N, C-alpha and C positions, 0 to 999 in steps of 0.2 A: 934354447927353445927356438925353433925356426920361425921366420917372419910369416905373418899371415898373408896369403895370396887371395885377392879379392877379384870378383867378376867385373870386368870393364868392357866398354863399348868404344870402338874408335869414333871420334868426333865426326870423321868424314862419313861414316855409315849413317849417322843421324842426319847430317846435312843432305845426304843423297835422298832421304825420304821427304824432307821439307824443313822449313824454318821452325825452330822450337825455342821459345823464350818465354819465361813466366809460367803461368798455369795453363796447361793444354788439356782440354776436356776430351778430345778425340784420342783416347788412350790406344785403341787397337790399331789406328793408322800407323802409329810409331812402334808400339810394343810388340805386335805380332811379328813384323819382319825383323825386329831387333833380336827377339828370342829365338828366331829360326835361323839367324845368320851364323855362318861358319867363321865370322870374324870376332866372335866373342872369345875372351881369353881370361885366365886368371893370372894376375901379375902382382908383384910385391906391393903391399899397401903403401909403404913408406915412399917409394918412388912415385906412385900414382897420385899421392896428395899434392904434388907440385907439377904434374904433367897434364896440361889441358888438352893434349892430343887424345886423351882417353877420358871417358866419363864412368865413374863408379856407379853401379846400379844400386839404389837404396830403396827398399820398401819402407814407407813412412805412414804409420797407422794413426789416424785420429779417432779417438773414442768418444762417443756422445751418449747422453741419456736424457730422456725427457721426464721431468718430475710430474707425476700425476696430480699433485696437489695444486701447483701453480701453472702447469703447462709449459714451463720454461725449459729450453734445452740447456743442458750443462755439458761442458767438455772437460775431459781429463787433461790436466796441465801439471807441469813440474818445473823445477829449476835445475839446470844442468850443474852438477857438482864438480869436484876436482878429481874424479876417478880416472879410469883408463880411457875415456872417450875423446871427443874432439876438443882439444885445448882451445881452439879458436872460437868455440861457442861457450866457453866457461862463463857461468853465472847468468846466462841468458835463460829466459823462460821459454818453454816449448809446449806445443800441444801434440807433437808427433813422437811416436815411439817406433824404433826400428834400427836397422843398420845394414852392414854389408852382406853380400852373398859370398861366402868363403869357398875355397876349393874343396874343403871337406863336405860341404853340402851337396856336391855332385857325386859323392862316393856310392850312394845307394841307387835304387831304381826309381825313386820319386823325382818329381820336378825339382831341380836345384833351387829355383826361385822360391817356390812354396816352402821347401825345406828350410831354406835360409831365413825366410820371414818368421816361420814358426819358432825357429831356434832363437832368433834375436828377441822375439816377444817373450819367450819362456825365460830367457836370461834376465830381462829387464823388468818384467811385471808379472804379477799373478792376476788373471782375470777370473773372477768367481761368478760370472754371470753368463747366461746364454747371450748370443749376439748374432747379427747378420753382418756379412762382410761385402761391401760394395767398392769396386775399384773405380775411383772418381776422376783421376787425371794424372798427367805427368807434370813434373815441375823442374824447370831448369832456370837457374838465376845466375848469370855471369857477372853480376855486379860486385861480387866479392870473392876472395880467394877460396873460400870453402865451396860456395855454390858453383864456381867455375869448373870444378873437377868431379861434381856429383850430378846424377840424374835421379830424381825421386819418382817413385810410383806411389801415388796417394791412395790409400785405402780408408774408407770410412766404416768403423765398426759401430753399429747401433745396438747398445746394450739394453737388456731388459732391467737390470739393476746397476746402481753406481758402485759396483764391487770390484775395484781395481787397486792393487797395492804395489809399491815399488819393491824390487828385489835387490837393487843396487844402490850404493851411496851416490852413484853418478846421477840418479834420479831422486832429487831431494824435494821435500815439500809437495808430494803428490796430492792432488785434490781436484774435485770437480767445481768449475766456476761457470757462472752464467755468461752468455755472450756479451752482455753489458759490462760485466766485470772484466772480461778479456779485452774488450775494446778500450776500457779505461787504462789497462796495462799494456796497450799496443806497442808503445815505444820500447818496452823492455822485452818484447818477444824476439826470438831469432827470426831471420828473414823468411825462412821457409814457413814458419808458423804464421807470420803475418800474411803471406800469400795465400796460405790454406784458409785462414780465417776469412779473408775477403772472398775467396772463390766458393767455399763450402757453405758459408753463412753470410751472404750478402745482407747488408744492413737495410736495404729497402725491401727485403723479402717479407 
């Protein structure tokens, strides 16, 4: 089986647009020129996991639902299992679902980014509810080895019903938790999930 080739962006291209670190709400300032660039390429995933000269583009979907009975927002969360995903995140709790854009996603006529995001979602979860999709920000966290080689595109799915189930052992213990429950479990969340929780659901809102 040939190695997966994933969509990457030269770090120099991002730096030429502006400084990007943490959660960036001005998505289009960066993403429009990035996706239009002729410097995008598909490279072997294994090599890219340890090469900070390139950033792997990752759609990262946060799914929320508001309970009509108590008015509280609940967010889909799961524990990363020991499947075929990112070993460096094993056993961390996450509120984001998504993954890499692969070379195969560019084989059709549709936008490879959208195709890749839909493929990753379909592989990982089944969403049985209608929802709206809002692109909320970009996320770059160079504070650890995983974050240093990935650039997240953060999507907020607002669901009509809390109907989401995991399709993979990699996504264990899937459930909807209130924001208060997530904040209590904050230290057990992966870094991207911590940053998304702070940015999308500020505690003073």
